[in-house]
N, C-alpha and C positions, 0 to 999 in steps of 0.2 A: 406691188402688184403686177406691175408692167414686166418687170424682170423678171417675177416667176412665172408668168406667162411665156415670157420667150423661153426661159430655160426648159419648161416642159414642150414646147412646141420643137425645140432643137434634140431633146434626149430621147426620142425614137429614133431619128436619124444614127445618133452615134450608138444605138443597142442594137444596129442590126447583128453584129458579126457574135453577138453573146450566144444565140441559139444554134451557133453551127458546132455539129458532135465531132468529133474528133477521130473516132475509129474508121476504119474501111465498112465495117459491118456494124452499122449503126441508124439509130432511127433515123439519118437521113431528113431533118426537120430541113423547111427551106434554109436559103443562106440566110434571107434577111427575116427575121422571126418577127421584126418591128417595124421596119421601112423597106420600100415606101409606102404610105399608109394613104396616099391619094389616088385617084383614080388614073388609069394611065402611065402611073411611075413604073420603074422599071432600074435593075440592078445588074450589077457583075460581081463576082470575086474569083479570085485565083488562090487556090491553098494547097501548099504543099505538106503532104502529110508521109511522117517518115517511121515505121515499127519496125522493130528487132528483137532479137532474143538469140543467146545460146543456153539458156538454162532449160535443162531437162524435167521434167516432171513425170511422176508414177503418181498417179491420185493427185494429192494435196502434197507431196513431198518431191523435193529436188532430190535428183539422184546424180552419180557419176555419167559423164557425157564421155568416154573414151573414143568415140567415133566421130565427136566431134559435129554432131547434129544441131542445126541452127536455121535462123529464118531472117530475111531481111524483105522488105516490102515496103519500096517507094511510091507513092501517089501522088500524080499531080492534078487538082481537081477544078475543072473549070465550072463555076456555078452561075444559074442566072434566076432572075424575078422578075414577074410581069403582074401587075395588080389590074384586075379589071374592073373591082368596085373593092371599097374599103374592105369588106371583108372576104371579097372572093380572088384568090392569086394563083399562080400556077408558078412552078419551078423546074427546073432541070440540073439535073448533077452529069458531067460526062467526065469520067476516068480515063487517064492515062497510066499505065503501072508499069513498073519497073520492078523484078524482082528476083531473088535468089534464094536458094535453100539447100541444106548440104542434110540428106538422108541416106538409108541404108536401104541397099537393093541387092539382095542375096547376100545378106551379112558385110558388104562390102561399102564404105561410105562412097556417095556418088554426090559432085556438086550438078545442081542443076538450075537455068538461068530461062528467065523468058521477057518479056514485053510486049507492049500494046496498047489498044483500046480494052476498057476494061465494059462492065456492064453498066449502061448508062440509066440512072431513076427520073422519073417523072413524079412530081407530087403537085396535089391540089389542096393548099389549105385553105380553110373554113372557118371564120374566127368571129366571136362576137366579145364587143370593146365595153368596159365600165370605167367609165374617166369620175375622178371625184377632184377637190382642191387641189390635193396636197398627193395625189397618187393615180393612177392608171392600170388598170387589171386587163389582160386578155385571155379568154379560154379559146383553144383550137382543137378541131379534130383535121386530121390531115392524112388521106388515103393516097398511098405512094405506089409505082408499078417500078419494078426492076427487069429491064430489058436483058434478053439474052446476046447484047450486041457482043461481048469478049471471047476471044480465040477460045476454044475447047481442047485444041490439038496438043501436041507434046507432053512432057512427063510434069512439068510445072503449068497449065493452064491459065491463063488471065481471066480468065470466064467460067462459070458454072453450065451454060448451058440452057437454063429454066427460067420460066416466068414466074416473079415471084413478087408477094402482095404485102406491103405495108400498112398497119390503121394505127395512128398515133393519137394521144391523146395529151394536149399540153398544156400550162396556165404558167404565164408569167406576171410579175408586178415590178411597177417601175415606182420610185421616191426619187426624191430628191438626193439621198444620201446611198441607196439601196437600190440593190436590183437582185429579184428573184426569179429563177426558172425551173418548172420541173415538167419532164415529160415522161408519159410510159407507154410502151409500145409493143406491138406483135409482129414480126417477121413471119410470114408463112413462106418458106421454102421447099421448092419442089422439086423433084427428081430430075437433075441435068443430065449431062451427056460425059463419056470416059469414065463412067462409074461415079460420077460424082453425086452425092445425096446428101445436101447439108441437112442438119435437122432444121426445125423450125425454133425461131430465137424470141425470148422475152427478156426486157428490157427497160432499165431505166435511169435517167440523167438528169442532175442537177447542176446550175450554176450558181451560185450564191455568191455576193461580192459588196464590195463599197464602193463608191463615187468619190474618190477623196479631193479631185481636183476638175474643176470647169471655168472656164473663160465666155462670158458670153460675148464679149465684143469678136471675138476670132471664133467662138464656136469650136474650140479647143478644149481637150479632156482627157482624161484617163480611167479606166476602171481596172481592179484588184479583185479576182474573182478566186475561188475554189469549185473546180469541176470534180462530180461525183459520177460515176458509171459504173454502173452493177449489169450483167448479163447471166441468162442461163440460155443455154443452147443444148439441145436434144442431142442425141448419139448419131455422128453421121459419117461418111465418108468420103474422103478425097481421092487424089492419084498418089497421095502418100502414106495411107492408112486412116487411122478413126478419127473423128473429129467432136469437137462439143466439151461441154462442162461449164462451169461455172466460176465467175471470177466480178470481182469490187477493185476499180480502179481508181485513185487519186490525184490531183496536181495542181499546180498554179496556173492562172492567165492573166493575162495583161492585154487589154486593150488601149489603144490608143487612138484618137480622131480629131479630124479637122474639117469641121464643114461638112461636106459629103462625102468626105473618103476617111476609111478606119482600116487601120492595120490591128491584126490578132497575132499571140503566140502563146502558144501553151505547151507544156508537159507533164506527164502523167504516167505511173506505173501500177501494176497490181499489188494489190496490199494484201489480197487472198486471192488466189485460184486454186480449183477441182478440176481435172482434166479425167474423161476417161479412159481407162489403159493406159498406154507411155505416149505423151507428144511433147513436143518443144513449147515453152509457155508461151502465151501470147504477146507478151512483152511489153517495153515501155513504147511509149509515142510520143514524137513533137510534131506540132503542127503549127504553121506559119502561114498566114493569110493576108491577102490586100484586096479592099474591095472598093465599090463607090459605087450611090445611087443618084437617080434623076428624076 
């Protein structure tokens, strides 16, 4: 029984990275869904997110791309969490964006590049916990605010110039060999600058996986997860044309932890995608992050 109690003490700390949602346009749940749980606890994570595609879509059909239209977005996130009380937290996500794309301007392919500070996101996670002998559950409501801190000048802005609001409802369940996380959220994307007007977005994320290894002595272990992401974004406009559509992405997740240090790596790609008009696919994503709690 003592070993079981010790296991469930360390499990929440090990799981903080499991709620990191990997896309640039996501629910942006707090970087630490489960830890720290103690008053005055805090933590940080650095996460590298790469998204790339050279597939051109017309609706839900991939079409020829003789002009070589493509997009690559590399975002470095610095993310932090502070726990005022066990049920009340504050989170911040600061992105540094480096991006490039090839678009058509007057029928001619043009390469555009930009980099800089993106739009910072602030969140207030509010949680309710239920702890049983063999598992624990938490339900969370998280309002978030995206600030217009990113530059909107140039042909390929790193920000959109609008104040955006997100509301998220999530639930996670932890047991000795299984972890489940579900999040339903809605982004209200207001009209920005430079002709940018992204549509509102409805999203759903799930992480489901197993915990095949844990060492109580060193508090070391791994998780193997499946990440499922679904998005519907209303028709909008950016500096290259129409935006918005529907997509569902899948991919594996590996989490390794030791004491209060955690590492997460994931890859996912669309299994279904349908866009408004003609657009470059959202593309595949690679995420690598490392974090620490105090």
